[in-house]
C-alpha positions as CSV (number, residue, x, y, z in Angstrom):
1,X,10.3,12.4,-9.8
2,X,11.4,13.0,-6.2
3,X,7.9,13.8,-5.0
4,X,6.6,10.5,-6.3
5,X,9.4,8.6,-4.6
6,X,8.8,10.5,-1.3
7,X,5.0,9.8,-1.7
8,X,5.7,6.0,-2.1
9,X,8.0,6.0,0.9
10,X,5.5,7.9,3.0
11,X,2.7,5.5,1.9
12,X,4.9,2.4,2.8
13,X,6.0,3.9,6.1
14,X,2.4,4.9,6.9
15,X,1.2,1.4,6.1
16,X,3.8,-0.1,8.5
17,X,2.8,2.3,11.2
18,X,-0.8,1.4,10.6
19,X,0.1,-2.3,11.0
20,X,1.8,-1.5,14.4
21,X,-1.1,0.6,15.7
22,X,-4.0,-1.6,14.5
23,X,-2.1,-4.9,14.8
24,X,-5.1,-6.9,16.3
25,X,-7.5,-6.0,13.5
26,X,-4.9,-6.3,10.8
27,X,-3.5,-9.6,12.0
28,X,-7.0,-11.1,11.5
29,X,-7.2,-9.4,8.0
30,X,-3.7,-10.8,7.1
31,X,-4.7,-14.3,8.3
32,X,-7.8,-14.2,6.0
33,X,-5.8,-12.9,3.1
34,X,-3.1,-15.6,3.2
35,X,-5.5,-18.3,4.2
36,X,-3.5,-19.3,7.4
37,X,-5.6,-18.4,10.4
38,X,-2.8,-19.0,13.0
39,X,-0.1,-17.1,11.1
40,X,-1.7,-13.6,10.7
41,X,0.6,-11.9,13.2
42,X,3.7,-13.4,11.5
43,X,2.6,-12.2,8.0
44,X,1.7,-8.8,9.5
45,X,5.2,-8.4,11.0
46,X,6.9,-9.6,7.7
47,X,4.8,-7.1,5.6
48,X,5.5,-4.2,8.0
49,X,9.2,-4.9,8.1
50,X,9.4,-5.0,4.3
51,X,7.4,-1.8,4.1
52,X,9.8,0.0,6.5
53,X,12.8,-1.3,4.7
54,X,11.4,-0.3,1.3
55,X,10.5,3.2,2.6
56,X,14.0,3.8,4.0
57,X,15.7,2.4,0.9
58,X,13.5,4.6,-1.4
59,X,14.8,7.7,0.3
60,X,18.5,6.7,0.1
61,X,19.6,7.3,-3.6
62,X,22.0,4.4,-3.9
63,X,19.4,2.0,-2.4
64,X,16.4,3.4,-4.4
65,X,16.2,0.4,-6.7
66,X,16.3,-2.0,-3.8
67,X,13.5,-0.1,-2.1
68,X,11.5,-0.2,-5.3
69,X,11.9,-4.0,-5.6
70,X,10.8,-4.4,-1.9
71,X,7.8,-2.1,-2.5
72,X,6.9,-4.1,-5.6
73,X,7.1,-7.4,-3.8
74,X,4.8,-6.1,-1.0
75,X,2.3,-4.6,-3.3
76,X,2.2,-7.4,-5.8
77,X,1.9,-10.0,-3.1
78,X,-1.0,-8.0,-1.6
79,X,-2.6,-7.8,-5.1
80,X,-2.3,-11.5,-5.5
81,X,-3.8,-12.2,-2.1
82,X,-6.7,-9.9,-2.9
83,X,-7.2,-11.5,-6.3
84,X,-7.5,-14.9,-4.6
85,X,-10.4,-13.4,-2.6
86,X,-12.1,-11.5,-5.4
87,X,-15.8,-11.3,-4.8
88,X,-15.6,-12.2,-1.2
89,X,-16.6,-9.7,1.5
90,X,-13.9,-9.0,4.0
91,X,-11.9,-6.4,5.8
92,X,-8.8,-6.3,3.6
93,X,-6.9,-3.9,5.9
94,X,-6.6,-1.4,3.0
95,X,-8.2,1.4,5.0
96,X,-7.5,3.1,8.2
97,X,-10.9,2.1,9.4
98,X,-12.0,-1.5,9.6
99,X,-14.8,-2.2,7.1
100,X,-15.9,-5.3,5.4
101,X,-16.6,-4.9,1.7
102,X,-16.5,-7.0,-1.4
103,X,-13.1,-7.4,-3.0
104,X,-13.5,-6.0,-6.5
105,X,-11.3,-5.0,-9.4
106,X,-10.7,-1.5,-8.0
107,X,-9.4,-3.0,-4.7
108,X,-7.1,-5.3,-6.6
109,X,-6.0,-2.5,-9.0
110,X,-4.8,-0.2,-6.2
111,X,-1.7,-2.2,-5.1
112,X,-1.1,-3.3,-8.7
113,X,-1.0,0.4,-9.8
114,X,1.3,1.2,-6.8
115,X,3.7,-1.6,-7.8
116,X,3.7,-0.3,-11.4
117,X,4.4,3.3,-10.2
118,X,7.3,2.2,-8.0
119,X,8.7,0.1,-10.9
120,X,8.5,3.1,-13.3
121,X,10.0,5.5,-10.7
122,X,12.9,3.1,-10.1
123,X,14.0,3.2,-13.7
124,X,14.5,7.0,-13.6
125,X,17.7,8.5,-12.2
126,X,17.5,9.6,-8.6
127,X,16.5,13.3,-8.4
128,X,17.7,15.7,-5.8
129,X,15.1,16.5,-3.2
130,X,14.2,20.1,-3.3
131,X,12.3,22.2,-0.7
132,X,9.0,21.6,-2.6
133,X,9.3,17.8,-3.0
134,X,8.1,16.8,0.5
135,X,5.1,19.2,0.2
136,X,4.2,17.8,-3.2
137,X,4.5,14.2,-1.8
138,X,2.2,15.1,1.1
139,X,-0.3,16.5,-1.5
140,X,-0.1,13.2,-3.4
141,X,-0.6,11.3,-0.2
142,X,-3.7,13.4,0.7
143,X,-5.2,12.8,-2.8
144,X,-4.5,9.1,-2.5
145,X,-6.2,8.8,0.9
146,X,-9.1,10.9,-0.3
147,X,-9.6,8.7,-3.3
148,X,-9.4,5.6,-1.0
149,X,-12.2,7.0,1.1
150,X,-14.3,7.9,-1.9
151,X,-14.0,4.3,-3.2
152,X,-15.1,3.0,0.2
153,X,-18.6,4.7,-0.2
154,X,-21.0,1.8,-0.6
155,X,-22.9,2.0,-3.9
156,X,-22.6,5.6,-4.9
157,X,-24.5,6.7,-8.0
158,X,-21.3,7.4,-9.9
159,X,-19.9,3.9,-9.5
160,X,-21.5,1.0,-11.2
161,X,-19.7,-1.9,-9.5
């Protein structure tokens, strides 16, 4: 289970870095998601801080459950914000590239699935990190990012919604 924990930590840390690098675009996205136009930067800082804390805690065995709880809070709050905007077209900040698209069930399912994954992973005993675990985690992250890009294709033949 160590590769999954490392994958989740890498994803959380990467999200925090993304917020720091693209803070102007993502502050606007955060403001739209929470419905408070003047507070986007504040929510972005709070989310980024929680993501970094969760990532670090996930990698420290005694704090793994705390990291999982923080990760679940971040991802479930994000899923709830997306659910409130279901059907609307907006840049949700989910991708590395700014693109407006309708918020559908797949967009909402992504953070929900990540919250469930971190919840399941937190119930298992902490596993030792072997030499292969970081590579497996990097592979999972690459697959996750590739799937995200595939879902961003507007109206492919293989997707009905």
